[in-house]
C-alpha positions in Angstrom: 39.4 42.5 -14.3 36.3 41.1 -16.1 34.6 44.2 -15.8 37.8 46.2 -17.0 38.1 44.0 -20.0 34.5 44.1 -20.9 34.3 48.0 -20.5 37.5 48.5 -22.4 36.3 46.2 -25.2 33.0 48.1 -25.7 34.8 51.7 -25.5 37.7 50.5 -27.8 35.7 49.2 -30.5 33.5 52.3 -30.5 36.4 54.7 -30.2 38.1 52.8 -33.1 35.1 53.1 -35.4 34.3 56.7 -34.6 37.8 57.8 -34.6 38.2 56.5 -38.2 35.6 59.0 -39.4 37.1 61.6 -37.2 40.6 61.3 -38.6 39.4 60.9 -42.1 37.4 64.3 -41.7 40.4 66.1 -40.2 38.6 66.8 -36.9 41.0 65.2 -34.5 41.0 68.4 -32.5 37.3 68.0 -31.9 37.8 64.7 -30.1 40.5 66.3 -28.0 38.4 69.2 -27.2 35.3 67.2 -26.3 37.2 65.4 -23.7 38.2 68.6 -21.9 34.6 69.9 -22.3 33.1 66.6 -20.8 35.4 67.2 -17.7 33.6 70.6 -17.1 30.2 68.7 -17.3 31.4 66.1 -14.8 32.7 69.0 -12.4 29.2 70.5 -12.7 27.4 67.4 -12.0 29.3 66.7 -8.9 28.7 70.4 -7.7 24.9 69.9 -8.0 24.9 66.4 -6.4 24.5 64.0 -9.5 26.6 61.3 -11.2 29.7 62.9 -12.9 29.3 60.4 -15.8 25.7 61.8 -16.4 27.3 65.4 -16.5 30.1 64.1 -18.8 27.8 62.4 -21.1 25.3 65.3 -21.3 27.8 68.1 -21.8 30.0 66.2 -24.3 26.8 65.3 -26.5 25.7 69.1 -26.3 29.1 70.4 -27.1 29.5 68.1 -30.1 26.2 69.3 -31.5 27.1 72.9 -30.8 30.4 72.4 -32.6 28.8 71.0 -35.6 26.7 73.9 -35.9 29.3 76.6 -35.3 31.7 75.0 -37.5 29.4 75.7 -40.5 28.8 79.5 -39.5 32.4 80.8 -39.2 35.3 80.5 -41.5 37.6 78.3 -39.3 36.3 75.2 -37.9 39.3 75.1 -35.4 38.1 78.6 -34.3 34.8 77.2 -33.5 36.2 74.4 -31.4 38.6 76.5 -29.7 35.9 78.9 -28.6 33.7 76.0 -27.1 36.9 74.5 -25.4 38.1 77.8 -23.9 34.6 78.6 -22.6 34.2 75.0 -21.1 37.5 75.1 -19.3 36.7 78.3 -17.8 33.6 76.9 -16.3 35.4 73.8 -15.2 37.9 75.9 -13.2 35.0 77.8 -11.7 33.1 74.6 -10.5 36.4 73.2 -9.1 36.8 76.5 -7.2 33.3 76.1 -5.6 33.7 72.4 -4.8 37.3 71.6 -3.8 36.5 68.3 -2.5 36.1 67.1 -6.0 39.9 67.3 -6.5 40.6 63.6 -6.0 37.6 62.5 -8.3 38.9 65.2 -10.8 42.3 63.3 -11.1 40.5 60.0 -11.7 38.3 61.6 -14.3 41.1 63.3 -16.1 43.4 60.1 -16.3 41.0 57.3 -16.1 40.6 54.3 -13.9 39.4 51.1 -15.8 39.9 49.0 -12.8 37.4 50.9 -10.8 34.4 50.2 -13.4 31.6 48.2 -12.0 28.9 46.0 -13.6 26.5 48.8 -13.7 28.8 51.0 -15.6 29.6 48.1 -18.1 25.9 48.0 -19.0 25.7 51.7 -19.4 28.5 51.7 -21.7 27.2 48.7 -23.6 23.9 50.7 -24.2 25.8 53.9 -25.1 28.1 52.0 -27.6 25.3 50.2 -29.3 23.3 53.3 -29.7 26.4 55.3 -31.1 27.2 52.4 -33.4 23.6 52.2 -34.7 23.5 55.9 -35.4 27.0 55.8 -37.2 25.8 52.9 -39.3 22.7 54.9 -40.3 24.7 57.9 -41.5 28.0 56.2 -42.7 27.4 56.3 -46.4 26.5 60.0 -46.8 28.9 60.8 -44.1 31.7 59.2 -46.1 30.5 61.0 -49.2 30.4 64.3 -47.4 33.9 63.6 -45.8 35.7 62.8 -49.0 33.9 65.3 -51.5 32.1 67.8 -49.6 31.5 70.2 -52.3 30.2 67.5 -54.7 27.9 65.9 -51.9 26.4 69.3 -51.3 25.8 70.0 -55.0 24.1 66.6 -55.1 21.6 67.7 -52.5 23.5 65.9 -49.5 22.6 67.8 -46.3 26.4 68.2 -45.3 25.9 70.5 -42.4 23.2 68.0 -40.8 25.5 65.1 -41.1 28.4 67.2 -39.6 26.1 68.1 -36.7 24.9 64.2 -36.2 28.5 63.0 -36.5 29.9 65.2 -33.8 27.0 64.5 -31.5 28.1 60.6 -31.9 31.7 61.8 -31.2 30.4 63.4 -28.1 28.9 60.1 -27.0 32.0 58.1 -27.8 34.2 60.6 -25.9 32.1 60.2 -22.7 32.7 56.5 -23.0 36.4 56.6 -23.8 36.8 59.1 -20.8 35.6 56.3 -18.5 38.5 54.1 -19.5 41.5 56.3 -20.2 40.4 59.7 -18.9 39.4 62.9 -20.5 43.0 64.0 -21.1 43.9 60.7 -23.0 40.7 60.3 -25.2 42.9 60.6 -28.3 44.5 57.3 -27.3 41.3 55.2 -28.3 39.8 57.5 -30.8 42.8 58.9 -32.7 45.8 56.6 -32.6 44.3 53.5 -33.8 42.4 55.2 -36.6 45.4 57.2 -37.6 47.4 53.9 -37.7 44.9 52.1 -39.7 44.7 54.8 -42.3 48.6 54.7 -42.6 48.3 51.0 -43.3 45.5 50.8 -45.8 43.8 53.3 -48.1 40.5 51.1 -48.4 37.5 52.2 -46.4 36.2 48.8 -45.2 39.5 47.2 -44.1 40.6 50.5 -42.6 37.7 50.8 -40.5 37.8 47.3 -39.2 41.6 47.6 -38.6 41.0 50.6 -36.5 38.6 48.8 -34.2 40.9 45.7 -34.1 44.0 47.8 -33.1 41.9 49.9 -30.5 40.7 46.7 -28.9 44.1 45.1 -29.0 45.7 48.0 -27.4 43.1 48.3 -24.6 43.2 44.6 -23.6 47.0 44.4 -23.8 47.3 47.7 -21.8 45.1 46.2 -19.0 47.1 43.0 -19.0 50.5 44.9 -18.8 49.0 47.0 -16.0 48.0 44.0 -14.1 51.6 42.5 -14.2 53.5 45.7 -13.7 51.2 47.6 -11.3 51.7 50.6 -13.7 48.5 52.6 -14.7 46.7 51.1 -17.5 46.1 54.5 -19.2 49.9 54.7 -19.5 50.1 51.4 -21.3 47.3 51.9 -23.5 48.6 55.3 -24.7 52.1 53.8 -25.1 50.8 51.1 -27.2 48.8 53.4 -29.2 51.8 55.6 -29.9 54.1 52.7 -30.7 51.5 51.3 -33.2 51.5 54.7 -35.0 55.2 55.1 -35.2 55.5 51.5 -36.5 52.9 52.3 -39.2 54.7 55.4 -40.1 58.1 53.8 -40.4 56.7 51.0 -42.6 55.1 53.5 -44.7 58.4 55.4 -45.1 60.3 52.2 -45.9 57.7 51.2 -48.6 58.0 54.8 -50.1 61.7 54.6 -50.4 61.4 51.1 -51.9 59.0 52.2 -54.4 61.3 55.3 -55.3 64.2 52.9 -55.9 62.3 50.6 -58.1 61.2 53.6 -60.2 
């Protein structure tokens, strides 16, 4: 349980902070796609006899960088992401066909198993998280400018494409970490849910960024606690809490909008 709380805390803070920029830039689909692409990397790693986490990390990082480059070359960014996703899923199916014994490990990777995290994985996640957050901190100011006013930023000489590539590379690292906790199919839970909720609750950048990290951390730790007492999967609880938080934020926002309309 100590390992689970430590790993979930690291990944939740990372996912909340990176996810805030991901939602702000309208690239939520990228986070979803990178989770599936990472599964292909893990399957390929098992096929050649190395750690699935190594494959997950390497392919997620490479795919994130690739999406950043492709997204600037063609008209539709979603098209670029969809192309990478479709190709990766095809390779994943091929790898599973070659190594059917990976099926049980594939289920754990798809849906996550935070209670299976050992001390070594916690240290790996800590290093990954610190490196990702340091990189995000270095590019946060120009990235924010390029996210809000991309045309103005480009006109002022900001290398918008470079920051897009660097950011999606960081997203790839964060996706690999989140997949260790909630699985590749539920990466949205820690990267998108808290960030989207935070942006519903405040329009200010600093407080919103902090709120996204706090929400992700609270949902992760509370989900593990509920899983301990109910014996239900922690991924289910974390996902449910994330969805509930977003629905509450949407409902509160709608009520405030109606109240403002009545006062006007």
